[in-house]
C-alpha positions, -999 to 999 in steps of 0.1 A, spaced: -638 -196 382 -624 -165 396 -591 -183 403 -588 -193 367 -596 -158 355 -571 -143 378 -543 -166 366 -546 -170 329 -508 -172 325 -506 -203 347 -533 -220 327 -516 -213 294 -483 -226 308 -500 -258 320 -516 -263 285 -483 -258 267 -466 -283 291 -492 -310 286 -489 -305 248 -452 -310 251 -457 -343 270 -481 -355 243 -456 -347 216 -428 -366 234 -451 -396 241 -473 -400 210 -480 -436 218 -500 -428 249 -538 -435 246 -550 -406 267 -541 -369 272 -523 -361 304 -541 -334 324 -523 -335 358 -488 -329 371 -486 -366 381 -478 -374 344 -445 -354 345 -417 -378 336 -387 -382 357 -353 -367 348 -336 -383 318 -315 -413 326 -278 -402 326 -267 -435 313 -290 -432 282 -276 -397 276 -241 -412 280 -249 -439 254 -262 -414 229 -232 -392 232 -207 -421 230 -225 -434 199 -222 -400 183 -185 -396 193 -173 -430 183 -194 -432 151 -173 -403 138 -148 -416 113 -117 -397 101 -119 -379 68 -97 -404 51 -126 -428 51 -142 -405 25 -117 -418 0 -141 -447 -6 -170 -425 -15 -199 -415 8 -198 -418 46 -199 -455 55 -209 -467 89 -183 -484 112 -206 -515 114 -205 -521 76 -167 -519 74 -157 -538 105 -140 -572 103 -129 -588 135 -91 -594 137 -77 -625 153 -75 -620 191 -56 -646 212 -53 -649 250 -17 -654 261 -5 -669 293 18 -650 316 48 -673 310 45 -667 272 51 -630 276 88 -634 269 81 -646 234 54 -622 225 76 -595 210 80 -613 177 68 -601 144 35 -616 134 50 -623 100 75 -648 113 51 -675 123 14 -683 119 14 -709 147 -4 -695 177 0 -711 212 -30 -692 228 -67 -697 222 -88 -674 201 -112 -653 222 -133 -622 220 -133 -593 245 -169 -601 254 -159 -636 264 -133 -623 288 -159 -601 305 -187 -627 306 -212 -629 334 -192 -655 353 -158 -640 346 -149 -624 379 -123 -630 406 -131 -652 435 -132 -623 460 -157 -604 438 -132 -580 424 -134 -570 387 -111 -582 360 -81 -563 345 -76 -572 309 -45 -560 289 -51 -557 252 -19 -552 232 -6 -553 197 19 -538 173 12 -506 153 -14 -513 126 -30 -545 141 -63 -528 148 -63 -519 185 -82 -486 180 -107 -502 156 -115 -530 181 -119 -505 209 -142 -482 188 -163 -512 178 -166 -524 214 -179 -490 226 -204 -488 197 -217 -524 204 -222 -515 241 -241 -484 232 -264 -503 209 -268 -532 234 -251 -558 211 -222 -567 235 -211 -563 271 -247 -562 283 -236 -571 319 -221 -536 323 -245 -507 330 -218 -481 325 -188 -481 302 -162 -452 306 -137 -448 278 -106 -427 285 -77 -416 263 -45 -420 283 -30 -392 262 -57 -369 275 -53 -380 311 -15 -374 309 -21 -338 299 -38 -330 333 -14 -313 355 -35 -307 386 -45 -334 411 -81 -347 405 -103 -373 420 -118 -402 400 -152 -384 399 -135 -353 388 -119 -372 359 -152 -386 349 -169 -353 352 -143 -335 331 -152 -357 301 -187 -369 310 -204 -341 329 -237 -359 330 -220 -387 351 -203 -365 376 -225 -376 405 -237 -409 393 -242 -434 422 -223 -462 404 -191 -443 410 -196 -434 447 -177 -465 459 -206 -477 481 -216 -514 482 -209 -534 451 -224 -510 425 -191 -507 407 -193 -543 395 -215 -529 367 -188 -504 355 -162 -511 329 -133 -486 325 -115 -485 292 -81 -469 289 -68 -465 254 -31 -460 247 -16 -468 281 20 -464 267 14 -426 267 11 -425 305 38 -425 331 24 -451 356 44 -457 388 32 -486 410 56 -479 438 39 -471 471 63 -442 476 53 -426 443 15 -434 441 -2 -434 475 -30 -458 482 -65 -444 479 -99 -459 480 -120 -427 480 -134 -417 446 -136 -381 458 -99 -378 469 -78 -357 446 -47 -375 433 -23 -371 403 -41 -385 373 -16 -414 371 -22 -422 407 -60 -426 400 -53 -451 372 -28 -470 394 -52 -473 423 -79 -486 399 -55 -512 385 -45 -521 420 -81 -528 429 -78 -504 458 -102 -479 442 -135 -493 431 -122 -529 433 -155 -543 419 -150 -524 386 -135 -541 355 -108 -525 334 -97 -529 298 -64 -514 289 -50 -512 253 -13 -507 247 16 -515 225 40 -544 227 68 -524 243 47 -511 272 36 -545 286 60 -544 316 46 -510 327 18 -529 346 31 -556 370 18 -590 362 0 -594 395 -24 -566 385 -33 -583 351 -58 -611 349 -57 -617 312 -32 -608 285 -49 -606 251 -30 -600 218 -44 -586 186 -28 -605 158 -45 -589 128 -59 -608 98 -42 -642 99 -59 -658 69 -70 -647 33 -107 -651 42 -105 -623 68 -86 -602 43 -112 -609 16 -140 -599 39 -123 -566 46 -117 -559 9 -154 -568 2 -167 -544 29 -146 -516 15 -146 -520 -23 -183 -530 -25 -198 -503 -3 -222 -480 -20 -216 -495 -55 -250 -488 -69 -240 -491 -106 -239 -526 -120 -207 -520 -140 -188 -506 -111 -201 -535 -89 -189 -560 -114 -155 -543 -116 -152 -543 -78 -161 -580 -77 -134 -587 -103 -108 -567 -83 -117 -587 -51 -112 -620 -69 -78 -610 -83 -68 -598 -48 -79 -631 -33 -60 -651 -59 -29 -631 -51 -34 -636 -14 -38 -674 -18 -4 -676 -35 12 -665 -2 26 -634 -20 43 -605 -3 10 -587 -3 -5 -614 19 23 -608 44 16 -571 43 -22 -575 47 -16 -594 79 -19 -559 93 -54 -544 88 -37 -510 82 -22 -523 50 -56 -538 39 -69 -502 42 -40 -489 21 -46 -516 -5 -83 -508 -8 -76 -470 -9 -51 -475 -37 -73 -497 -58 -103 -474 -52 -81 -445 -65 -69 -465 -95 -103 -479 -106 -131 -457 -93 -119 -421 -97 -146 -399 -112 -152 -363 -119 -176 -359 -90 -152 -371 -63 -128 -348 -46 -93 -345 -60 -71 -373 -47 -35 -382 -53 -14 -413 -47 9 -393 -25 -20 -380 -6 -32 -416 1 1 -426 15 4 -394 35 -31 -400 50 -21 -436 57 8 -425 78 -12 -398 95 -38 -423 105 -12 -446 121 13 -421 135 -5 -388 139 6 -372 172 27 -402 182 59 -395 202 86 -420 208 92 -420 246 109 -442 271 84 -436 299 110 -421 322 105 -384 316 77 -359 311 60 -357 277 72 -322 271 109 -331 276 105 -361 254 89 -342 226 115 -315 227 144 -340 228 132 -367 204 104 -351 183 77 -371 166 77 -408 160 73 -401 123 105 -381 122 123 -410 139 109 -433 111 122 -409 84 157 -408 99 160 -446 103 137 -465 79 137 -436 54 175 -436 53 173 -474 46 147 -468 18 168 -440 3 199 -462 2 179 -490 -15 166 -466 -41 200 -452 -48 215 -487 -53 184 -503 -68 178 -527 -40 145 -539 -25 157 -565 0 180 -561 29 198 -585 52 196 -584 90 231 -569 92 221 -541 69 190 -534 90 212 -533 121 236 -509 103 210 -485 90 184 -487 118 207 -492 148 235 -470 136 266 -463 157 270 -468 194 244 -448 213 236 -437 249 215 -459 271 184 -437 265 189 -438 227 193 -476 229 161 -478 249 143 -457 223 157 -479 195 145 -511 213 110 -497 216 110 -486 180 121 -520 168 94 -537 190 65 -515 181 71 -499 147 98 -516 126 76 -546 117 50 -521 104 73 -511 76 96 -542 70 86 -578 67 106 -610 59 106 -617 22 83 -646 17 96 -651 -18 133 -648 -8 140 -685 -14 126 -684 -49 139 -652 -63 170 -639 -44 203 -640 -63 224 -671 -59 252 -653 -40 227 -642 -14 207 -673 -12 235 -698 -6 242 -686 30 205 -690 39 203 -655 53 168 -641 59 160 -611 37 136 -582 46 116 -561 22 92 -532 26 57 -544 33 44 -526 2 70 -518 -25 57 -483 -30 63 -475 7 100 -477 1 99 -451 -26 76 -429 -6 99 -429 25 129 -424 3 112 -393 -13 102 -380 22 138 -385 34 151 -364 6 124 -337 6 129 -331 44 166 -326 37 177 -356 58 202 -367 31 225 -337 37 262 -343 40 280 -339 73 294 -305 60 260 -293 52 246 -302 86 276 -286 104 272 -255 82 235 -252 92 243 -254 130 271 -228 128 250 -205 106 221 -206 131 244 -199 160 261 -170 142 228 -157 129 213 -155 164 245 -138 177 244 -112 149 209 -102 158 220 -94 194 252 -76 183 234 -56 156 210 -42 183 240 -29 203 257 -16 172 226 4 162 227 22 196 264 30 198 267 40 161 253 74 170 283 82 191 312 61 176 322 60 139 307 30 121 341 19 108 350 6 142 319 -17 140 325 -28 104 339 -61 116 305 -70 130 291 -71 95 312 -103 90 286 -120 112 261 -117 84 285 -133 59 282 -169 71 244 -171 70 244 -157 35 270 -184 25 247 -210 41 218 -197 20 238 -203 -11 246 -238 0 210 -245 8 198 -233 -26 223 -256 -43 209 -285 -22 174 -277 -33 186 -276 -69 201 -310 -63 167 -323 -53 151 -309 -85 178 -324 -106 174 -358 -89 136 -357 -97 142 -349 -133 170 -375 -137 149 -403 -121 119 -394 -142 136 -398 -175 161 -426 -170 170 -443 -203 168 -478 -189 132 -472 -177 120 -457 -210 100 -487 -221 87 -500 -187 50 -499 -181 36 -466 -167 38 -462 -129 1 -466 -123 1 -500 -140 32 -509 -119 13 -500 -87 -17 -521 -98 5 -551 -106 22 -549 -72 -13 -553 -56 -31 -577 -80 0 -596 -91 11 -605 -126 -10 -634 -139 14 -656 -160 47 -673 -158 69 -660 -129 105 -650 -135 130 -677 -128 154 -653 -111 147 -623 -90 155 -590 -107 171 -569 -79 175 -539 -102 138 -531 -107 128 -495 -115 119 -470 -89 97 -447 -110 74 -437 -82 103 -422 -63 104 -389 -82 66 -387 -85 63 -390 -47 89 -362 -43 67 -340 -64 36 -350 -46 51 -343 -12 56 -306 -22 18 -302 -27 3 -279 0 -23 -304 11 3 -331 18 26 -306 36 -3 -298 59 -8 -335 68 30 -339 72 30 -309 96 6 -328 118 33 -355 119 59 -329 128 75 -332 94 78 -297 82 85 -287 46 90 -250 43 73 -229 16 107 -214 7 120 -249 1 91 -257 -22 96 -225 -42 133 -232 -47 127 -268 -58 99 -258 -81 120 -231 -99 148 -255 -106 125 -284 -115 107 -263 -141 139 -257 -159 150 -293 -160 115 -306 -170 113 -282 -199 147 -293 -211 139 -330 -208 106 -329 -226 121 -312 -256 133 -346 -266 109 -373 -279 94 -393 -251 79 -428 -252 42 -430 -244 49 -446 -210 74 -419 -200 49 -392 -211 22 -407 -190 46 -407 -160 52 -370 -166 15 -363 -166 12 -383 -133 40 -362 -118 23 -329 -128 -10 -342 -114 6 -353 -81 24 -319 -78 -10 -300 -80 8 -268 -91 -12 -252 -119 14 -226 -127 42 -252 -130 19 -274 -151 10 -246 -175 47 -236 -180 58 -272 -186 29 -280 -211 37 -249 -231 68 -268 -242 47 -298 -254 31 -297 -287 21 -333 -291 9 -359 -266 12 -394 -278 -2 -420 -255 -7 -448 -280 -10 -483 -266 -13 -470 -230 -40 -489 -211 -62 -460 -203 -83 -461 -172 -108 -437 -156 -79 -424 -134 -56 -418 -164 -83 -400 -183 -90 -378 -153 -53 -370 -149 -50 -361 -186 -80 -338 -184 -69 -323 -151 -34 -315 -163 -46 -300 -196 -72 -279 -178 -44 -260 -161 -36 -243 -194 -54 -213 -207 -84 -217 -231 -63 -206 -261 -37 -234 -256 -38 -261 -283 -18 -292 -289 -9 -301 -325 -20 -337 -318 -35 -358 -290 -29 -394 -299 -50 -419 -279 -50 -448 -303 -51 -483 -290 -59 -471 -255 -90 -493 -247 -112 -462 -244 -149 -466 -239 -179 -442 -238 -175 -433 -201 -138 -425 -205 -146 -404 -235 -168 -382 -214 -141 -378 -188 -117 -367 -216 -139 -339 -228 -118 -311 -212 -87 -325 -228 -102 -327 -262 -108 -289 -262 -70 -283 -262 -60 -301 -294 -62 -296 -331 -58 -333 -341 -75 -360 -322 -66 -397 -328 -90 -422 -313 -85 -452 -336 -84 -487 -323 -106 -483 -293 -139 -496 -282 -161 -467 -291 -196 -476 -302 -225 -456 -317 -233 -440 -283 -198 -424 -282 -207 -405 -314 -231 -383 -293 -201 -371 -273 -180 -366 -304 -208 -347 -322 -212 -324 -292 -174 -319 -292 -175 -308 -328 -203 -284 -321 -186 -269 -290 -174 -234 -299 -145 -238 -275 -130 -267 -295 -111 -264 -327 -105 -299 -339 -92 -300 -375 -84 -338 -377 -105 -366 -362 -94 -402 -367 -119 -429 -356 -105 -459 -374 -113 -494 -362 -142 -483 -339 -176 -501 -343 -195 -469 -349 -218 -484 -376 -242 -464 -397 -262 -452 -367 -231 -437 -350 -218 -421 -382 -252 -406 -388 -251 -390 -353 -216 -377 -360 -226 -362 -393 -251 -340 -375 -222 -317 -365 -211 -310 -401 -235 -280 -408 -223 -261 -378 -186 -271 -376 -160 -250 -395 -128 -264 -382 -127 -301 -393 -105 -308 -423 -96 -345 -420 -121 -372 -411 -112 -409 -409 -139 -435 -407 -118 -464 -418 -131 -498 -407 -160 -484 -386 -188 -506 -400 -201 -480 -425 -225 -493 -451 -242 -480 -482 -268 -461 -461 -241 -444 -441 -221 -435 -473 -252 -421 -490 -260 -399 -459 -224 -388 -459 -226 -378 -495 -258 -359 -489 -243 -339 -460 -209 -331 -475 -221 -299 -491 -231 -285 -457 -194 -285 -446 -170 -264 -467 -136 -270 -450 -132 -308 -452 -101 -317 -472 -96 -355 -467 -121 -382 -461 -112 -418 -453 -140 -445 -455 -117 -474 -465 -123 -510 -453 -161 -507 -449 -191 -522 -466 -196 -496 -493 -207 -510 -527 -204 -496 -563 -234 -473 -564 -228 -457 -530 -191 -453 -537 -198 -435 -570 -223 -412 -554 -198 -404 -527 -171 -397 -553 -195 -374 -571 -202 -355 -539 -165 -351 -531 -158 -340 -567 -183 -312 -563 -171 -302 -529 -149 -270 -529 -121 -283 -507 -119 -322 -506 -88 -334 -524 -85 -371 -512 -110 -399 -507 -100 -433 -494 -121 -462 -506 -98 -493 -508 -108 -526 -491 -144 -520 -499 -165 -545 -518 -163 -526 -551 -162 -544 -584 -133 -541 -609 -156 -521 -632 -165 -497 -603 -128 -492 -594 -120 -483 -631 -148 -457 -632 -140 -441 -598 -108 -425 -609 -125 -410 -639 -153 -396 -617 -127 -379 -596 -122 -352 -622 -145 -322 -616 -168 -311 -644 -167 -274 -634 -130 -270 -636 -105 -291 -655 -78 -282 -631 -95 -297 -600 -91 -334 -593 -100 -356 -563 -76 -384 -556 -96 -416 -552 -77 -443 -534 -97 -475 -543 -70 -499 -554 -33 -502 -562 -42 -497 -598 -61 -471 -617 -74 -487 -648 -44 -502 -666 -19 -481 -647 -5 -483 -612 -20 -459 -587 2 -432 -574 -9 -441 -539 -2 -478 -540 25 -475 -514 4 -457 -487 -24 -483 -493 -1 -512 -487 15 -495 -457 -19 -490 -441 -28 -526 -447 5 -539 -432 3 -518 -401 -34 -526 -393 -39 -561 -407 -31 -578 -374 -63 -564 -359 -85 -567 -390 -104 -597 -403 -77 -617 -419 -98 -636 -444 -113 -605 -459 -79 -587 -461 -64 -617 -479 -92 -617 -504 -87 -580 -512 -49 -586 -516 -57 -614 -541 -79 -590 -560 -50 -565 -560 -28 -592 -575 -53 -600 -603 -57 -563 -611 -19 -559 -613 -15 -590 -635 -42 -577 -659 -26 -542 -659 9 -557 -665 -3 -576 -695 -18 -544 -710 15 -525 -709 36 -525 -741 66 -509 -723 92 -532 -707 99 -506 -679 62 -503 -670 58 -541 -669 89 -542 -646 73 -516 -623 41 -536 -622 62 -567 -612 78 -548 -584 45 -537 -569 32 -573 -573 61 -586 -552 52 -561 -525 16 -573 -525 27 -609 -525 50 -603 -496 22 -587 -476 0 -617 -484 27 -642 -473 31 -623 -440 -6 -626 -434 -6 -663 -441 24 -669 -418 10 -645 -391 42 -625 -389 28 -591 -393 40 -564 -370 18 -551 -342 -8 -526 -352 4 -490 -351 -27 -474 -365 -31 -454 -397 -18 -419 -391 -23 -399 -423 
């Protein structure tokens, strides 16, 4: 007792410790009271698994393009992996597009490292996993590590040690194997499996990713033999001794590398060659698309749309289209899914995304930090001499893409590829770099044209020459734009001028320092000649500014080419390139197809976010360059949009401004636009978001005269996305869409919004019905801007017309009301005319094509005269006649019918026209004047001509009624 009293702190410590044990092990059935229950130290391998699981579960931010944060397991689709024999290595460096016949057997990595797969002498296996860029090497490695951490695969190995060869190559000091392990995995620094004693290493699997980034030398004179895990060696020497099976011979090793680096490991040190061949069949591609496009699609409508997209993709893949050849590489499957997700599932809650950003992220994922090296020099010297792999792509493949865009060509012969990619005679080192590039990277961008035999011109098809195209058509335009924006299309004079200017500029800085010192003692006139050194750099600046102006002029010229004026907008073109065109195929290939994405990509590449991503690829676009291009582009865009533009060209301009993501430029350009007409454009959620985003760059006081969105297939969800755009217009045309009664809630709130000033609202040919119109009319008492309201052919009945008549007196600024072609009878029409007659500002009421009797039509014009003032009269357009006279508005009525009859109920319109003919015949008989009867006859012929056009179905396409 005295002991306990004298040491209360120890007792309190013991109690706290036992409580901690109980919390850690809540499943225990008794409370631990003694020190014998203290658990042992945590297992280092379990710590290792938890950390690996955390590290390899991390996905790049580009995966957020699909919404949410998906897990690697839910997105992974196993590519085809084939084991090759050693004697097949000479034929392995072929493009996977050229043949789908595989000589090896399909395997999995787990099968190669099975329980019985060891060498006869007990040594572990060395497996070389290789593939071209984009085939999925990194994804397979990541999935393999995650499966080992969760116990799903490679269960025979107690320890898996992944290493990045790029990280190892950066270590300059000698280090032992255990030091290398400890640098990355501190908890395994002293693990017994790595001490080299006994056969414990048979439970260890080393994984070296990206072996092409290391300089491995297997010569004895360069890499000494070493079997001690504690002996410091150069990092490359440690890896070489592991592969030699001199260091930890019982351990197994998996190495991933590119095609061009296969010979860096001698064949005698490799037990299995395994090639990743990507997605070799449409079913694997479809599984990938499903895992991407259907993830986290909680809403039924979006889920159905995603299913429809997958089916269209699958049909296009089954036709052995060019897309199927591109999606042989999993990387292009990712690009396809990202593009379709951008086109179809853009919403206001998601982060701002652009098409240029998707392509830039795509290249960053595949080429970020990559350097084209020969393996014969240090990494530093290689990077200084050759730069990044992406810059090599721009200067070779980008040059080819630019030439194709300039001459409107999408396919290239093998000779042309050799000319543009190979260039002139090079040094041995440059030829070696070129060979590596052609082996590893060229097939990533270019593929044999699978449709070449069907669509190439006759003069090219007769000689049987194989043609090559870009794997994705938009990639050609992106690389061409990148080639131009980076300034690689300079002439020889411009490049020479730059080199001389830099040299003289550097010399002038040194000379100026000396001049400043001696000028205090010697007259400055003696040193005036040194100022000439500054002349050449200034001249160079002028040349550079002209070059930037040329880029801006090119963008404007390519945006508004006359021959592309009536093509579909660029977003529809991108979608068709992925989903295909369902219908008859062209009999002959059109080699002069438009390149309308090219200027849009040029603008998108100038955006700051894309420039940051390109900087990670060592492709630097200076801010001064962007400022110069922007200033010139603003001038040319303002000049071009002063001319009338077709809706498709105007949509392309909005896409360019959106991709540019420059609010100031957007505002200055839009100030030159007073009317946006997008009629007949197939609007999607993305296009609605683009329109709203672009107009949101303008100040709150900016107003368009008209925003025409007629015949755009709008629905209720799109209407909500367009709310910010609606605030910036006076006249809003929404006719010929799919807006139902629920859309009237949004329109009512828009009219009640104090920030909107809509004076004209056209809702013709939308199924609003009486319920929708009733909701819309709730805004009349509190709205003071609306002057023209069109409810033509909206399903309005007598009840809706009566409610409209009752509410008209609550709104004092309305001037014109169109309720033609509805279901309004005589009594409701007369009450509505009476309400308009008593209204202080309404001067025109449209009532034609309603089921109104002849007697009702005759009385409507009489009721249009106000009782309060003999000077006030409401024009009532109910028929082509007014009593026994011809209506003054017969021509507008017939024009509206002709323009819209192709979308209206033909039988009902023909009945109304026949009634018009009877009214005209009766009125003609009542006229004593020959000239009036002649005028009636002329109007009768116009009505008969319209009726004949309806019977023969030769009416022009609907243009919508625009009063």
